[in-house]
Structure formats: structure tokens, C-alpha cells
C-alpha positions as CSV (number, residue, x, y, z in Angstrom):
1,M,117.0,44.3,176.1
2,N,117.5,45.3,172.5
3,M,114.0,46.6,171.3
4,Q,115.1,46.9,167.7
5,D,114.1,44.4,165.1
6,T,116.9,41.7,164.3
7,P,117.5,41.3,160.7
8,E,115.3,38.0,160.9
9,R,112.4,40.0,162.6
10,A,112.8,42.7,160.1
11,A,112.4,40.4,157.1
12,F,109.4,38.8,158.8
13,R,107.8,42.0,159.3
14,A,108.3,43.0,155.5
15,R,106.7,39.9,154.5
16,A,103.6,40.2,157.0
17,R,103.3,44.0,155.7
18,A,103.3,42.9,152.0
19,W,100.8,40.2,152.7
20,L,98.4,42.5,154.8
21,A,98.8,45.2,152.1
22,A,97.5,42.7,149.5
23,N,94.8,41.1,151.8
24,A,93.6,43.2,154.5
25,P,91.9,46.1,152.6
26,G,89.0,44.1,151.9
27,F,88.3,43.5,155.5
28,A,89.0,46.9,157.1
29,G,86.7,48.2,159.4
30,T,86.1,45.1,161.7
31,V,88.0,47.0,164.7
32,R,85.6,50.0,164.6
33,H,82.7,47.9,163.7
34,R,82.2,47.1,167.2
35,L,81.6,50.7,168.3
36,H,78.6,51.1,165.8
37,F,76.7,48.7,167.8
38,E,77.9,49.4,171.3
39,A,74.7,51.6,172.1
40,A,72.2,49.5,170.4
41,S,68.6,50.4,171.2
42,S,67.6,46.8,172.3
43,A,69.2,43.5,173.2
44,E,67.6,41.8,170.0
45,E,69.4,44.8,167.8
46,Y,72.7,44.3,169.4
47,G,72.4,40.6,168.9
48,K,72.3,40.9,165.2
49,A,74.9,43.5,165.1
50,E,77.1,41.1,167.2
51,A,76.5,38.2,164.9
52,E,77.5,40.5,162.0
53,S,80.7,41.3,163.7
54,V,81.4,37.5,164.5
55,R,81.0,36.9,160.8
56,A,83.4,39.5,159.8
57,A,85.9,38.3,162.3
58,Q,85.5,34.7,161.0
59,A,86.0,35.7,157.3
60,W,89.2,37.4,158.4
61,Q,90.5,34.6,160.3
62,A,89.9,32.1,157.5
63,R,91.8,34.5,155.2
64,L,94.6,34.3,157.8
65,H,94.3,30.7,157.7
66,E,94.4,30.3,153.9
67,G,97.7,32.6,153.8
68,G,99.5,30.7,156.3
69,W,99.3,33.5,159.0
70,A,97.0,31.8,161.5
71,G,98.3,30.5,164.9
72,I,101.8,32.1,164.1
73,S,103.4,31.1,167.6
74,W,101.5,27.7,167.8
75,P,103.5,24.7,167.2
76,A,103.2,23.3,163.7
77,A,102.0,19.9,165.5
78,F,98.9,21.8,166.6
79,G,98.3,23.5,162.9
80,G,100.3,26.5,163.7
81,R,103.2,28.3,162.0
82,G,105.7,27.1,164.4
83,G,106.9,30.7,165.1
84,I,107.7,32.7,168.1
85,P,105.5,35.3,170.3
86,A,107.6,38.0,169.1
87,E,106.5,37.3,165.4
88,E,102.9,37.3,166.6
89,A,103.6,40.6,168.1
90,V,105.1,42.0,164.9
91,F,102.2,40.8,163.1
92,A,99.6,42.3,165.3
93,E,101.6,45.7,165.0
94,E,101.3,45.6,161.1
95,A,97.7,44.4,161.2
96,A,96.8,47.3,163.4
97,A,97.6,49.8,160.9
98,F,95.1,47.9,158.4
99,D,92.0,48.2,161.1
100,V,91.2,44.4,161.0
101,S,90.5,42.3,164.0
102,V,89.4,38.8,165.0
103,G,88.1,40.2,168.3
104,P,85.0,38.1,168.9
105,L,87.6,34.9,168.2
106,L,90.1,36.1,170.9
107,I,88.9,33.9,173.8
108,G,89.3,30.9,171.6
109,L,92.4,31.8,170.1
110,S,94.3,33.5,172.8
111,M,92.8,31.7,175.9
112,V,91.4,28.2,174.9
113,G,93.8,27.4,172.4
114,P,97.3,27.9,174.8
115,T,95.3,26.0,177.6
116,L,94.4,23.1,175.6
117,M,97.9,22.8,174.2
118,R,99.2,22.9,177.5
119,H,96.8,20.7,179.7
120,G,94.3,19.2,177.0
121,T,94.2,15.6,175.7
122,G,95.2,14.7,172.1
123,E,91.8,14.0,171.3
124,Q,90.5,17.6,172.8
125,C,93.3,19.4,170.9
126,A,92.5,17.5,167.7
127,E,88.9,18.2,167.9
128,H,89.0,22.0,169.1
129,L,92.3,23.5,167.6
130,P,92.0,23.1,163.9
131,P,88.5,24.6,163.9
132,L,89.9,27.4,166.0
133,L,92.6,28.3,163.6
134,R,90.2,28.4,160.7
135,G,87.8,30.9,162.6
136,E,84.9,28.3,162.7
137,R,84.4,28.2,166.3
138,V,83.4,31.0,168.8
139,W,84.3,30.5,172.5
140,C,83.1,32.1,175.9
141,Q,84.3,31.9,179.3
142,L,82.1,30.6,182.1
143,Y,84.1,31.5,185.2
144,S,82.4,34.3,187.4
145,E,79.2,33.7,189.3
146,P,77.0,36.1,191.3
147,E,78.9,35.2,194.5
148,A,82.2,34.4,193.1
149,G,83.9,37.3,191.1
150,S,87.1,38.1,192.6
151,D,87.1,35.4,194.9
152,L,86.4,32.9,192.0
153,A,87.4,29.8,194.0
154,A,84.2,30.4,195.9
155,L,82.0,29.4,193.0
156,R,78.9,27.3,193.6
157,T,78.0,25.9,190.0
158,R,77.9,22.0,190.9
159,A,78.9,19.1,188.6
160,V,78.0,15.5,189.6
161,R,79.3,12.6,188.1
162,D,76.6,10.2,186.4
163,G,78.2,7.3,184.7
164,S,80.2,8.7,181.4
165,E,78.8,12.3,181.9
166,W,78.8,15.1,184.3
167,V,75.6,16.6,185.2
168,V,76.1,20.5,185.9
169,T,73.7,23.0,187.7
170,G,74.4,26.6,188.4
171,Q,74.6,30.2,187.3
172,K,77.5,32.3,185.6
173,V,77.4,36.0,185.0
174,W,79.4,38.6,182.9
175,T,79.9,36.2,180.2
176,S,81.1,38.1,177.1
177,G,79.6,36.8,173.8
178,A,77.7,34.1,175.3
179,R,75.0,34.5,172.8
180,V,77.2,34.2,169.7
181,A,79.4,31.4,171.3
182,G,79.2,27.8,170.3
183,H,81.5,26.4,173.0
184,A,82.5,27.4,176.3
185,I,85.1,26.9,179.0
186,L,83.4,26.1,182.3
187,L,84.6,26.0,186.0
188,A,82.2,23.9,188.3
189,R,82.7,22.3,191.8
190,T,82.8,18.7,191.6
191,D,84.0,17.9,195.4
192,P,82.5,20.3,198.0
193,D,84.3,18.2,200.9
194,V,87.7,19.6,200.3
195,P,89.1,23.3,200.5
196,K,87.6,25.5,197.9
197,H,90.6,25.5,195.5
198,Q,90.8,21.8,195.4
199,G,87.3,20.7,194.3
200,I,87.1,22.6,191.0
201,T,87.0,21.0,187.6
202,Y,87.7,22.5,184.2
203,F,85.4,21.6,181.4
204,L,84.6,22.0,177.7
205,L,80.8,22.9,177.1
206,D,78.8,22.8,174.1
207,M,76.6,25.9,174.3
208,S,73.9,24.2,172.4
209,A,73.5,21.5,175.1
210,P,69.9,21.3,176.7
211,G,69.6,23.2,179.9
212,V,71.9,26.0,178.8
213,E,70.0,29.4,178.9
214,V,71.7,32.6,178.1
215,R,70.3,36.2,179.0
216,P,71.7,39.4,178.0
217,L,72.6,42.1,180.5
218,R,72.3,45.8,179.8
219,Q,75.5,47.7,180.4
220,M,75.7,51.7,181.2
221,N,77.1,52.3,177.8
222,G,73.9,50.8,176.3
223,S,75.4,47.5,174.8
224,Y,74.6,44.1,175.7
225,H,78.0,42.4,175.4
226,F,77.8,40.7,178.7
227,N,75.2,37.8,179.6
228,E,74.2,35.6,182.6
229,V,74.2,31.9,181.6
230,F,71.9,29.4,183.7
231,L,72.9,25.7,183.5
232,D,69.9,23.5,184.6
233,E,71.1,19.7,184.7
234,V,73.6,20.3,181.7
235,R,75.1,16.9,180.8
236,I,78.8,17.2,179.6
237,P,80.8,14.0,178.5
238,A,83.6,12.9,180.8
239,G,85.9,13.5,178.0
240,N,85.5,17.0,178.2
241,V,87.3,17.3,181.4
242,V,90.5,19.4,180.9
243,G,93.2,18.1,183.3
244,E,92.2,16.0,186.1
245,P,88.6,16.1,188.1
246,G,89.3,18.3,190.9
247,G,92.6,19.9,189.3
248,G,90.8,22.8,187.5
249,W,92.2,25.4,189.5
250,K,95.5,24.9,188.0
251,V,94.2,24.7,184.6
252,A,92.0,27.8,185.2
253,H,95.2,29.8,186.4
254,A,96.8,29.2,182.9
255,T,93.7,30.4,181.0
256,L,93.6,33.5,183.4
257,A,97.4,34.2,182.8
258,S,96.7,33.9,179.0
259,E,93.5,36.2,179.4
260,R,95.6,39.1,181.1
261,A,98.3,38.8,178.5
262,M,95.5,39.1,176.0
263,I,94.2,42.1,177.5
264,G,97.5,43.5,178.2
265,G,98.3,43.1,174.7
266,G,95.4,44.7,173.3
267,G,94.0,48.0,172.3
268,G,96.5,49.2,169.9
269,A,98.2,52.7,170.1
270,K,95.8,55.4,171.2
271,A,97.9,58.4,170.7
272,A,97.7,58.4,167.0
273,A,93.7,58.1,167.1
274,L,94.0,61.1,169.4
275,L,96.1,63.2,167.5
276,E,93.9,62.7,164.4
277,L,91.0,64.0,166.4
278,A,93.0,66.9,167.7
279,R,93.8,67.7,163.8
280,A,90.1,67.4,162.8
281,R,88.9,69.7,165.5
282,G,91.9,72.3,164.7
283,R,93.7,71.8,168.3
284,E,97.0,70.1,167.3
285,H,98.9,73.0,168.4
286,D,97.1,73.5,171.6
287,P,99.6,73.1,174.4
288,L,97.0,71.3,176.9
289,V,96.1,69.1,173.9
290,R,99.7,68.2,173.0
291,Q,100.3,67.4,176.6
292,A,97.3,65.1,176.7
293,V,98.7,63.2,173.5
294,A,102.2,62.8,174.9
295,R,100.7,61.5,178.1
296,V,98.8,58.7,176.1
297,H,101.7,58.1,173.9
298,T,104.1,57.4,176.9
299,L,101.6,54.8,178.0
300,D,101.5,53.5,174.3
301,E,105.2,53.2,174.4
302,V,105.5,51.4,177.9
303,L,102.9,49.0,177.1
304,R,104.8,48.3,173.6
305,V,108.1,47.6,175.7
306,L,106.4,45.7,178.3
307,G,104.8,43.5,175.7
308,L,108.3,42.9,173.9
309,R,109.9,41.8,177.1
310,M,107.0,39.5,178.1
311,R,107.1,38.0,174.6
312,A,110.9,37.7,174.8
313,A,110.1,35.4,177.9
314,L,107.6,33.4,175.9
315,D,110.1,33.0,173.3
316,Q,112.1,31.0,175.8
317,G,109.3,28.6,176.2
318,G,108.1,29.8,179.7
319,P,104.2,30.4,180.6
320,P,102.8,34.1,180.5
321,G,104.1,35.5,183.7
322,P,103.0,38.4,186.4
323,E,104.1,40.9,183.8
324,G,100.7,40.4,182.5
325,S,99.4,41.9,185.6
326,I,101.3,45.1,185.0
327,M,100.1,45.3,181.5
328,K,96.7,44.9,182.4
329,L,96.7,47.6,184.9
330,L,98.3,49.9,182.3
331,V,95.9,49.2,179.7
332,A,92.9,49.9,181.9
333,R,94.4,53.2,183.0
334,R,95.6,54.1,179.3
335,A,92.0,53.5,178.2
336,H,90.5,55.8,180.8
337,V,93.3,58.6,180.2
338,A,92.8,58.3,176.4
339,A,88.9,58.5,176.6
340,E,88.9,61.3,178.7
341,A,91.6,63.4,176.5
342,G,89.4,62.5,173.5
343,I,86.3,64.1,174.9
344,A,88.2,67.2,176.1
345,V,89.6,67.5,172.7
346,Q,86.0,67.8,171.4
347,G,85.2,70.6,173.8
348,A,81.5,71.3,174.2
349,A,80.7,68.6,171.8
350,G,82.2,66.1,174.2
351,V,78.9,66.1,176.3
352,L,77.1,64.4,173.3
353,A,77.0,60.7,172.7
354,G,75.3,58.2,170.4
355,P,75.6,58.0,166.6
356,G,74.8,61.6,166.0
357,A,77.7,62.9,168.0
358,P,81.1,63.9,166.5
359,G,82.9,60.7,165.5
360,G,79.7,58.6,166.4
361,G,80.3,59.1,169.9
362,E,83.4,56.7,169.8
363,W,85.3,58.4,172.5
364,Q,82.1,58.6,175.0
365,Q,81.8,54.8,174.5
366,Q,85.3,54.3,175.2
367,L,85.1,56.2,178.4
368,L,82.1,54.2,179.7
369,S,83.8,51.0,178.6
370,A,87.2,51.6,180.1
371,Q,85.5,51.0,183.5
372,G,84.9,47.4,182.8
373,L,88.8,47.0,182.1
374,R,89.6,47.6,185.7
375,I,87.4,44.5,186.7
376,G,87.3,42.0,183.9
377,G,90.1,39.5,183.5
378,G,90.8,40.2,187.5
379,T,90.4,43.3,189.3
380,D,92.9,46.2,189.8
381,S,93.5,44.9,193.4
382,I,94.1,41.5,192.3
383,Q,96.5,42.4,189.7
384,R,98.4,44.6,192.4
385,N,98.4,41.7,194.8
386,A,100.0,39.5,191.9
387,I,102.7,42.1,191.6
388,A,103.3,42.5,195.2
389,E,103.7,38.9,195.9
390,R,105.2,37.5,192.6
391,I,107.4,40.4,191.3
392,L,108.2,42.4,194.5
393,G,108.5,39.4,196.8
394,L,106.2,40.7,199.6
395,P,104.8,38.3,202.2
396,R,101.7,36.3,200.7
397,E,98.4,36.8,202.7
398,R,97.1,33.5,203.8
399,P,93.3,33.4,203.8
400,A,91.8,32.0,207.0
401,D,89.5,29.9,205.0
402,R,92.0,28.2,202.5
403,D,92.2,24.8,204.4
404,V,88.3,24.8,205.1
405,P,86.3,22.3,203.2
406,F,83.8,24.3,201.0
407,R,80.8,22.5,202.2
408,E,81.6,23.9,205.5
409,L,82.4,27.5,204.2
410,L,78.9,27.4,202.4
411,A,77.1,26.6,205.6
412,R,78.7,29.4,207.4
413,R,77.7,31.9,204.7
414,T,74.1,30.5,204.6
415,A,73.4,30.1,208.3
416,P,71.2,32.5,209.9
417,A,72.7,35.4,211.8
418,G,72.7,35.1,215.5
419,P,71.9,37.8,218.2
420,G,73.8,40.8,217.6
421,E,75.4,39.5,214.4
422,G,75.3,41.4,211.1
423,K,74.4,44.7,212.7
């Protein structure tokens, strides 16, 4: 595969760079802004800073839309530029140099948008896609539950049809950005009498609907990025079902594939920031530091090339494939390796954290946050299973409960243990 720009792509890169040079400086800092509120002293303080970050991202997305650079690879019929994923990647590479981001909007732009274009109705696309491109709507993802994380199909949130509406009751957890999101994609069980993968429906939810309650969760890095969401008889119009009732698992897979591609393509190059830190500390000629920078640079390049290969496949019209699992694994590893190296370069100062630490404690925050990358969007073990089965062609493990109706599975799990059981 030729990794060099074609003449057409080089021309596109030049246009993107020129536009960014003229427009991005006034929006610089939205990437690093997130780090300034990672260790907020309270949920309220974090919420205010998170809302400020959303406003900054929305302003930048609005400028992209005004300039014709929003939805670069989205079809023109959906309001996009009608380009190819490789052009989207080129623009992202160029934008990284200007320290701008639409981070809080990525769930909508990179997950909800592609899912609706593939599985949504014309009415759903018309209602939600244009505001996404204009930066007007923030989305969150209501998938995981207290007892349905890696085994997402074990979810218990229930939706019951009532005339032209569905009534939803349940609990979701580890929801990113739920306090600032106006809309959500939601998985709920609509038929408990079929096997667990078959009775799930995919909904679009207005987060301001009566019965929705969001509670922030404090993380080990001091932030409140994740939340738990309680749904108490929340009414959702039947027109907000994406795909068919009971067919939500297929739609959810499309969203998860987009999420892994998004995570795999995120983060930007880490080696440059590490080298900048080494120079600031006067250690750029230290052999151990140079070795650490080289290790991170290697991961940067592997991810860049994998991203090009994946986008080349997408250019041919295919959906995100299992390559996204490889990228997600490597992104998590790179984040950990880079953060550890950044702390080591600081020497004794590396034990400090918080706003008063060197660099505002940025590398320390990255190290704590890196652990979550091994879980969110599918754990490392799930990604390895996907690689083994879908790339290496190893036999697929057939779960013993795959054909058992969910109601029966639930009864087994909630039944009291018999004599000698559970010991």
C-alpha cells in the first residue's frame, strides 16, 4: 500500500492547511482544555468546566460547518462534503498541529451519525444529522449497565410498548458526558422471551425527558467524566427506534465498530509532546529518554499506518472492520507507555500531580486516564477475541447460553443458591 499522498490528496492537504492557518488559531487550546478540569475539586466544578469545553467544541464545529469542512466523508445527501475517509484523516492530521478539537461532540459525529446513515430512517436522518454537523447537539451512549459490561447482551433495562410510545425503565453506567448531552443512543430489552442477543432494541432518547436522572461518578484521577443514568418509566416515541424492534444488536454493532475506529484514530502523535518535555527538562540527549521517545514514536507510526489502511478500506465503501480492534489495543498501550515515559522524564518532579505540578500534572493525569482506555469501547480481551476470530480465523467460542431465552437466564442468576452452591 502506498502511504504517500497522491497528487489529489496533496492538493487537498494544502487547502486544508491553508484554511486551518486562517481559522484555527482563534480556537486553539480546546484539546488541552480538557486537562485543566480533569482534577476538579467537586462534581459541580467539573460540570461547569465540562460545559465550557462543550461550548468551545461547538464553536469550532460551527466554524468548520461554515467553512465547508464539516462531515468531510459524509455523503452530500446527508449534508456532508461527499469526500472519502482518507481526506477526513488528512484534515485531522493537519488540525492536530493547531491544537483544536471537537472532542465532546465525537460520539455524535463519529458514532451516531454513521449509524443513522446506515440504519436510520429518512425522518431520523433529517432530524438529527444537520444539527450534528452544525455542532448544535451533544450525544451520549447508554449501553453499559452494572451487570452488563463486557457481556453487553445481558442488559436488563426494559422497554415496554404502550401505544405509540415505549416505556423504558432501568439503569446505565459509565456514560461519558451524560450531564452535558441533550440526546442519547440507548439499548433496552423489548423481548425477554428470546435469546439475549435477539430481544434488544436501539432507541434515540431525549435526555430532557421526564424520568431521566444523571448522577456523576468520581474517578481515580479526580474527574467526573463518567456518570450513571437512571431511567424511571421514560417515554420514547415509537419513531425513535433505529432499525427494527428486537433488531438492535445489529445496529449496536455498527455503533461499536465506529466507536473502536474513533478511539483507535484518536489521541494524535505522542512522541512530539514527549520530546518537547524532554527538551524543557534538558534531557533530550539522555540515551534512556531517547529510547523512550523512539518507542512511543514507533507506536505513533504503527497507528498512523494502520489508520491509513483502515481508511483505504472505508474508501471502498465497506463498514469499519476488525482492524479497529487492533488500533484500539495499540492506542491503549501507547497512552500508557507515553504517560509512564513522560513521568520518568520529569525525574523526582514526576511524583507530583495537580495544577501546581510541572506541566500542570498533564502526564500524571494521562497515566491515570490511560487505564480506562483498556476498558471503554470494549475491553482488551474482547478486542483480542475479535482479532483471533475475524482476522486470524480461529474457531469462534460458542457461549452455552446463546440460545437460552433471556427470561430463563435471568431466573437462573437471581435464583437462591442450593446447598453447597456458591462456596
